N, C-alpha and C positions, 0 to 999 in steps of 0.2 A: 806441906812438909818444909821444915826449915832448920831446926836446931839439932844439936848433938843428942839431946835427950828427947828426941821427937817421940810422940806417942805411937804406939803400935797401930798399924793401919787396920781398919775393920775388915772382917772376913768377907763381908758382902761387897762385891764390886759390880757397879752398873756397867752394862755393855751396850754398844749400838753399832750396827753395820757389819756386813759380811766380809770374810777374807777368803783367799785362795792360795793354792800352791804358787810359790814364787816363780816357778818355771813357766807358768802359763798366765802370769798376772796381766800381761798385755792383752791377751785374748779375753780374759775374764773381765777386765776393766771395760773393754769395748762392749762386751755382752751386758754389763751393768748399765752403761750409758744407753745402749740401744733399748734396753728393757724400759727405761724411763720414757724414751721417745715413743716406743710402741704403745705405751699406756695412753699417751695423749692422742696418738693417731687412731687407736681403736676406740677411744672415747668419742671421736668424731665420726667413726664409721656408722654409728646409729642413725645419723642424719644425712649420710652421703647421698642416698637415693633422692631424698627430698631436695637436697642441695643442688643436685644436677638439674632437676626440673626447674628449680627456682632460677638457676643461672641461665638456663635456656630461655625461660620466659622473660627474664630481665634483659638478656642480650637481644632478644627479638624486639622488645620495646625500645631499647636503646638504638638499634639499627633503624627502626621505623622513625624514631624521633630525629635522628641525624639526617636520614634521607629527606624527610619532609622539610626540616629546617633549612638544609642546603638548597633544596629545590625552591623554597620561598625566597631565600636570599638571592639565588641566581636570577630568577625571573624579575624580581623587583629591581635588582641592581642593573640587569640588562636593559630594563625599560628606562631607567634614569640615564644610563650611558648612551642609549640610542637618542634620547632627548637632547643630551649634550652634543652629540655629533651632528644632529640635524640643526641645532641652533648654530653651531660653528659654520656649517655649510651655508646657512642663510646669511650670517653676519659677514663671513669672508666674501660672499658674493656682493654684499652691499659695499664693503671696503673697496674691492676692485672696481666696481662700477662707479663709486664716488670719485676715486682717483682719476679714472678715465674721464668721467664727466667733468671734473674740475679742469683737467688739461684741455678737453674739448672747448669748454667755455672760455678758458683763458686764451688759447690759441685762436679761437674764433673772434674774440674781442680784439686781439692784436692784429689779426688779419684785416678786420674792418678798419682799424686805426691806420694801418700802413696803406690801405687803399685810399683813405682820405688824404694821407700824406702825399702819395704819388699823384693823386688827382689834383691836389693843390699845386704841385709843381708844374703839371701840364697846363692847368688853367691859367697860371700866372706867368708861364714861360720861363720858369726857373730852370737852371741847368745844374745837374748834379756835379759836384757835391755841394753847390752853393744854394742850399735850401734851408729855410727856417720856418717852421710852422707857427702861425699866429696862435695866441692863447694856448700855448703848449701846456702850461700849468693847469688850466681849467680842464682841458681835454684829458690830461693824464690823471687828474683826480678821479674822474668817472671810470677810466680804464683800471685804475688800481683797485677800486671797489669791486669790479667785476672779476679781475684776475687773481686777487689775493696776493699781488706782488708787493714787495717792500719798496722796490725802486724800479723806475722805468727810464728808458732813454733810447735815442737812436744814434747810430754811428755811421756816418757816410764813408764810403770807400773812396780814398783820395790817392790818385796815381801820382807818381813822382813829378811829372810835369805840371800837375794841378796844385802842388803844395803851396806855392807862393800866393797864387790867386786865392786859394782857400783860406790861408792864414789872414790875408787882408780882409776877406769876407767876414770872418769871425770877429775881427777887431771893430768892424762897422755895424755888426748886427747882434751884439751881445745884450741888447736891452731885454731880451726874453728872460734873463737871469733875475732882474728886479721884478718883472711881472710874476714869475713863478714864486719868488719869495713872498710877495704880497698875497698871492693865493694861499700859500701855506699859513700866513699870519691870520687870514680870515677863515681858515678851515678849522672848525671846532674839533674835528676828529684827529687832526694831526697833532701829535704830542712829542715830536722830535725837536732838535735844536733849530732855532731860526737866527741866522746871521745876516745882518744888513750890509755890513762893510766887507767888501771883497776886492781882491786884486785881479784885474784881467790878465790873462796869460794868452797872448795872441800868436802862439806858435805851437806846433805839434810837439809834445814833450813826453818824456818818461820820468823816472824817479830822479835822474841826474841832470835834467835840463832838456834842451832841444834834442830830438833824436837825430842821429848822424847816419843812419842807414838809408838805403833806397826803398821806395815804396813797392807795392801799395801800402798806404797807411789807413788805419781804421780808428780815427780819433773820436773820443766821446764828444758829442755836441749837445743837443738839447736833452736835459734830464729832469726828472721830478721824483721825489723832492730834491731840492738842491740845498746843500749846506756847505757853502764855500769857506770852510774853516781850514786854516793852514794845517797840514801841507796838502790838503785836498782842494784843488782848483775846480771851478765849476765846469770847465770844458777843456777839450783838446788833449786829454790823456789818451795815448795811443794803445789800443788793445794788442797791437803787434809787438809791443815792447817786451812783454813777458812771454816766455816760451809756452806755458800751459794755455794762456788765452789765445796766442797766435795759432796753435794747432786747432783749437775749436773754430776760430774765425775762418781759417783756410778750409776746413771741412764744410762750413756753411756756404762759402763762395763756390767751392768745387761741386758740391752735390745739390745746391739749392734746396736744402732741407733744414729742418729745425734741429739745432744741436744743443744738448744739455751738457754744460761743462762739468768736470769732476766736482764732487761735493766738497764744500769747505767745512772746516771744524771737525773732521774725522781723520786728521793726519796721524800717521804712525809716530808715536813719541820719539822714536829713534831716528826719524827723518827730520833733521834740523831745518832744512830748507822748506819742507812742507809745513812744519810747525810755524815758522816765521810768516809764511804766506797766509796761514789761517789767522794768525794774530793781526796782520795788517787788514785782512778782510773784515774780521770781527770789529776792529776799531772803526772802520769806515761805516759798516752797517749800523753800528750803535748810535750814530748821529741821527738816524731816521726813526728810531724807536722811542717809546715812552721812557721817562726816567725810571731807573730801577729794574727795567726789563732785562732778563737774562737770555732772551731769544737770540741775541746776536752770537751767543756761544754755541748754539745748536746747529745741526746740519742745514746748510742752505746751498742753493744752486743758482747759477747764472744761465738763463735760457736765451739763446740767440735765434731770432726769426729773420729769414732773408727778405729783403725788399728789392723787387725787380722793377725796372722802368717800363711799366705797361699801364694802359688805361682800361684794361679789361675789367669786367665786373669781378667782385671778390670771389664769386663761386668758380670763376675760370682762371684765377691767378695761378693755381697749381698746374693747370694744363698748359699755360703759356711759358713755363720756366725754361723749356728747351730753346725757345726763340729769344730769350732776353738774358741779360747779364744782371748780376747782383750789384746794385748801386749803393746799398746801405744795409745795415743790420739794425734790427730793433731788439734791445736787450731788456730782460726782466730779472730781478733778484727775488727769488721765492724761497721761503722757509718750508722745509718738508712738513713741519708740524702743522702749518696752515692748511696743508692738503689733507690732513688726517682728522681734523676736528669736525664736530657736528655731523658725524656720519651715523653713529649708533645712538639709540635712546638711552636715557639713564638706566642703570641696572645691568646693561649688557656690557660686562667688563671682561678683560683678559684676552683680547685679540692681539696677537703679536705679529708685527709686520717687519720684515727684514728687507733692506734694499742692498743690491750689489751692483757695482759698476767698476769695470777694470779690476784694480787690486783693492778696492774699497768695499767696506760693508758696515752697516750700522742698523740698529734695531729700535723700533718704537713699540709701545704697548698702548692699545686704544682701550680706554675705560669710559664707556658711555660716550658723551659728546666731547670728552677731553682726550688728549694724546700725551703720553709720557715718554720722554727720550730715555732709553735704557743704557745706551752707550755704543761705542764702536765695536764692530764684530757681529757675528751671528750669535745671538744670545737666547735663542729659543730652547725650550726643554726638549731633549732628544726623545723622551717618551712619546711625544706627539708627532714624530717624524712621519708616521703612516697617514696622518690627516692633512698633509701639506697641500696648499693651493698655490700654484705658481702662475705667473703671467709676465710678459715682457711689456715694459712701459711703452715701447714704440707701437704696440698693438692695442693698447687700451683705448685709443680714441674710437675704436670700433667695438669695444667690449659691450657698450650699451647700444642696443639695437635702435634706440630712439635718437642716437647722435646724428647731428646734421652738419658737423664740421666737414669742410671740403678744402681746407687750405693745405699748406705744405705739411708733409708728414715728418715724423721724427726720424732722425738719422739712425741707422742700424750699424754704421761703421765706426763711429767715434764713441767708444765706451758706452755701449747700450746698457740700460738699466733693467735689471730683473727684480721682480717683486715676489717674495714668498710669504705666505700667510699661514700662521699656526694658531692653534688654541694654546691656552696656558692652564696651569694648575688653578689659578684664580677663577677662570671661566668654568672649569670642571667642578670646582667647589660650589659654584652658583647653581649648578644643575644636578648635583648629587646631594644626598642627605643621609641621615641615619635611619631612614625608613627601612632599608633592607635588614639592618640588624634588629630594629624594633620588631618587625614582622617575624623575623627568624626566632627571636626570643618568645614572642607570643605563641608561635607554633610549639616551641620547646616547652613552654609553660603548660600548654594544654596536654601534651603527651606526658610531661613530668607529673602533672596532677593525677592523671590516670594511673601512672606507674606508682605514684605515692600511695594511692589507695590499696593497690595490690601489695606493695612492700610493707605498708603498715600492718595489714592483716598477717602477712607472712612473718613480720618481725615479732608480733605478739606470740605467735606459735613458736617461733625459734627461741624467743626469750624463755619461754616455759621449758622447752627442751634443754636449752643450755643450762638453766638453773639446776635441773635434775642431774644432767650429766656432769656439770662442774662440781656439784656436791659429791657425786660418786667418785670422780677422779681425785678430788682433794682428800677424800676419806682414804682412798687407796694410797695416795702419796704419804699421808700421815702414818698409816700403818707400815709402809715401806721404810720410813725413817725410824720407827720404833723397834722393829723386829727384823732379824735376819730372814733371808729368803726361805730357808728350810722351815722356819717357824711360821712364816706367813702362809706357806703352802699347806701346812697342817691345820690352819685355822679355817680353810675353805671347805665347802661341803664335799662329802665323799664322792658324790656324783661328778664333781668337777676335778677331782684329784687326778683322773686319767687324762685330762686335757692340759695343755700348756697353761702354766700359772697365769701368764699375762692375759690369755684369752678368758680364763675363768674370772679374773678380776674385772675385766672390761664388760663381760656379758651379764654379770650379776653383782655389780659393785655394791648396790644398796643392800642386797641380801647378805653379802659377805661382811660388810661393815657392821650390820646388826649382829651377825654371828660373833664377830670379834668383841663387840660391846657386851654381848651376853656372856662370852667366855670370861672377860675381865671382871664383870660384875657378879659372877656366880661363885666367887671365892668363899671358902668356909670361914665366915667371920663370927660364928656363934660360939667358938671356943670348944665345941664338942667334936667327937670323932665323926668323920664323913659317913654318910648313910649309903651303902652300896645299892640299896633299892631305889634311890632317888635318881631317876633317869634324866632329870633336867640338870643335874649337877655333873658337868663334864670333868674329865680327868686332867690333871696338870700336864703341861708340856715341859719335859726336862730330859736331858741326855748327859751321858758321861763321855768325856774326851780324855783319852789316856796319854796322848803325846802332844803337849803344849809347852810353850815358853811364854812366861809372863814378864812384863817390863814395868818397873816402877822408876820414875825419874823425878828428881826434886831440884828446885832452883836454890842454890846455896846463897845465903845472904839476903834472901827475899824478904824475910820478916823485918830485918832492920831497914832495908831499902824502902819497903812499902810504907813504913811508919812515917817517912819523911815526904811522902808524895800525896798528891791529890788523888781521889778515887779514879778520875778520868785517866791519869797517868798510869796508875796500876793496871787498869784494864787495857790501856794501849799496849803496854808491855806484854801482858798475857795473851791478848788477841793476836799480836804480831808473831810471837814465838809459837804458840800452839796452832795458829793458822798454817805456818810453815811446816810444823810437824805433821799436821793432818794431811797436807798435800803429799808429803813423803810417805805417810802411812798408806794412802790410797795407791800410790805408785808401787809400793813394795807389797801390797796386799796384806798389810798389818791391820788387825782389827782393833781400833781404838775403843777402849772401854768407857773411860770418862776422865775428867780432871777433878781431883779432890784438892781444893785450895790451889797451891802452886805445884801440886804433884800430878804428873801425867802418867796414866795407866793404860797399857795396851797388851794384846795377846796375839800369838800366832798358833795355828793348829786348831783353832776353835773360832767360829762354829763349823768351818770347813776344814777337814784334816789336811795337813801339809807335812810331808815327810822331811822337809828342810826347814822346819819351824825355827830351830835354834839359829841356823845360818842367817835366815831372813831377819830375825830380830836383832842379831848383832850388827848387821849392816844398817838397819834402821836406826839403832842407837848411835852408830857412827855418824849417820846423816844429821841427827838431831844435834850432836855436839858441834859439828862443822857449821850448820846453819845458825846455831845460837851465837857462836862467836861473831859471825858476820853481821847478824842482825843487832846484837848488842853494841857493836861498834857504830853502826848507823844510828841507833836510838840514843846513844850517848850525847849526840848533838842537841837533841830536844828534851831529853829526860835527865840530863846531868852526867858529868864525867864518871861518877861512881857507878853508873849503869854498866859500863864496860867491865867492871870488876866482878859482876855476877857470873856464876858458872853453873854447870849442870852436873848433877851426881846421878848415875844410872845404876840400877840393880837388876839382874836377870836371874830367873830360876825356872827350871823345866820340870814338868811333872804332869799329873792328872788333875783335871778340874771337873766339877759338875756345873752344868749351865742349863738355864731354862727361864720360863716366864713366871715370876712370882706375882700372883694376882693380888689385887687389892688397890688401895689408894696409890696413885702414881705408878701403876704397874709397868714394868719394862723388863727387857732381857737382862739377866744377871748371872754371875757365876760364883761358885763357892769352892772351898777346899783348902787343904794345908799348903798347897803350892802357892796360893795367893798370899797367905800369911808369911811364909818363908821368904818370898820375893821381897816383901816389905822390909823384913829384917836385913836381907842382903843389901838393899838400897840404903838403909839408914846407917849401915856400918861401912859404907864405901867412902871414896874420896872424890873431891870436886874435880871435874874434868876427866874422869875415868869411868870406864865401863867395868862394873864389879859383878862377877858371875859366880853362881854356886857350883858345887862339885857336879851336880846332875847336868847342868848346862855345859860344863867343861867336858864331861864324858860324851855328851851328844856331839860336840864339836870335834872331839878326837875321833869318834866313830865315823864322822863325815870327812875325816882327813884334813881337818883344819887345826891341828895341834900347834901349828906355827903361829896361830893367833893368840895363844895362851901364854901367860906368865904367872907362875904360882906366887901367891901372896906369902911373904916371909912369916908374918905373924898370923895366927889363927884368930878367927872372929868368934866372939861369944855372943850368941843370939839368945834372946829371951825365949824360954820354952824349948830351945834346941841344943843348948850347950855350946861347946866349941865346934867350929866348923872350918874346914879347909876351903878357902875361896881362891878365885883366880881373877887376874886382870886380863881384859880382852882388848886386842887391837886388830879388828878385822882387816883382811886383805892387805893392801900396800900401806895402809894408814897405821904406822907404828907410833905408839905413844911412849915417850920416855921423858924423864925429868932433865931439865937443863943442868942440874947439879945433883949428884947423889946425896949430898949433905943438905941441900936446900931445895925442897920440892916447890920452888917458887913459880914454876911454869911447866906446862905440859905441851909438847910439840907433836903435831900430827903431820906426818910426811905423806901428802897426797901428791897429786900432780904439781902442787905448789906447797911449799913448807909453810904450815900455819902454826902460829904460837898462840896458845890459850893461856893468858897470864892468870896466875892464882894469887890471891891475897892470903898469906898464912894466918892473918887475923880473922878471916871470914869464918863464921861459925855456921856450919850446915845443919 
């Protein structure tokens, strides 16, 4: 519909979809939606019993599969974890025995060395502290290989009154320095520095020169290796000069036990004094190690062994300590790493060893025959806390039952060392694998294959059932979209008419669909009068509806607008507008008939009677005008500014119609009658942006008490085939339409909750 001289609308108007009384449209709409849902649910009801059995069987198989798979995973995983724990127990035992064994061997060798030293002093009549052992370099070389020590030396205890005589003794007996240097030069295994030129320092000294305090003094005397590189002199450095070493020496003298000094190179970075001490120690030890070695930066200890003046056999030295005094100390510098290497075979990785003494702690990880320094602090993984193995270093000399060491024991008073052994993730990874998961999936596969056989057969049966049911449901849905509910119900068999329609359709959809097809295809197409004796020819379905209101609505200016647009744009406009109208029609329970070009046709009071048909249709027309203005404004951004100039012209007429199914090609529900034709005339003679109603519609509104909605049109309308007609302008409820100017109908204003202006173009031809 478009132009002033628009052709008369055809009498036959197609219809689709049911309507209801506006007073109950909420309830009816819910029923309509629920009806569609019930159709799907009832379609599935046919296979519900089989579905329950299927779900139970499938659920049982799934539970068995899960149970077996988890059991397999658990037992295989437990076996691997048990193997991991047993391996850790064995390896941790080896580590503790090895550390204890190394200390036993080291202390035993030192014990023998000190006995030789004491025996030499007695045999030669030497008086302590004026003792110098011949061939000290050669003897020390053998001891170093047994003890894994980096540096060896002995330190006589010099009383205050003995100092002068001792210093004179060192000045006259320092030839051992050159002998030891020559031994180092001839030793192919020694890779540290060799210094031949050195300055004798024949007084007991500290870092700032001769010590000024009273004795006793414990100066460094014979040592090996010896690297007399400034500022390190070959002898007479006093251990009592530094507080940390003085405490250790005092403990050795007082307890006559072996004392391990606090570990070097693990100082707290915030303790500046300790950091400096570690740097001095590291630079000193570096001289005895191969070039490029970083071992001097790792944790190391000084071990002090007491020397008592006795000629007893070495096995009885420890028993004689109560009756003798300590005359000297034997010192060893040992790297912790050297105590941890060559313990485990290759492939046995991930044993974590943590050492604690006083306020220090540091951690190593043993990987096969090698040891890796992890850093200061206890760095073990907390997840393995429950597998900890602990021991005190002082007690490790007896950890190995085969130990034969009988010398002085380790002190338990001066910073005793504790050892804690843990496994690591690397070790666990060595003993665990993906086998638990593999075996679990094998179990799942076996059960899944069995289940698949069952499901495949069931799926074939289900597919067949679904195909039949889907066809029936789709057929029912198609019929529902083509015909109103009262027509659909009359198409079903008589025996089902007493049942609810939805149950009838679900229980015999195939039969009902065939019945509808037969009904549509048995129209009288021969051109002759129907034969009453032909029982196979069913009667038409048609009814008369006496109280209805028909709406014709046209887009003004559409013809000219669409001529300038692409087909996609034309359909975008129509789909947007008519889609919005359809939603409003569904909400208002207005029965949309169809669209003819750009003309929208709808009816109320048919096929379901509605006593308020004229009121409902007026409100619906108002909705369409309001929605169209909003949508055209939005569409103007994409379809052109002139889109907003389009408008809607609405015509309403009330009266009786005849409706039914006209069988034949493209059969559907249709309606006929003079009411339809008259409504088309009312619409074509209306104005853009206004609702134009006939006298019959006006009478209906007046009877309903809505005379305030009506404004009589000043001029009468001449309708083709009808003559002159008195018509009315309708403005439902609070939405009053009036012109912005009585002389210039350039715009129509609708006063709703917000005042809305629908601009009119006086040049637009509707």
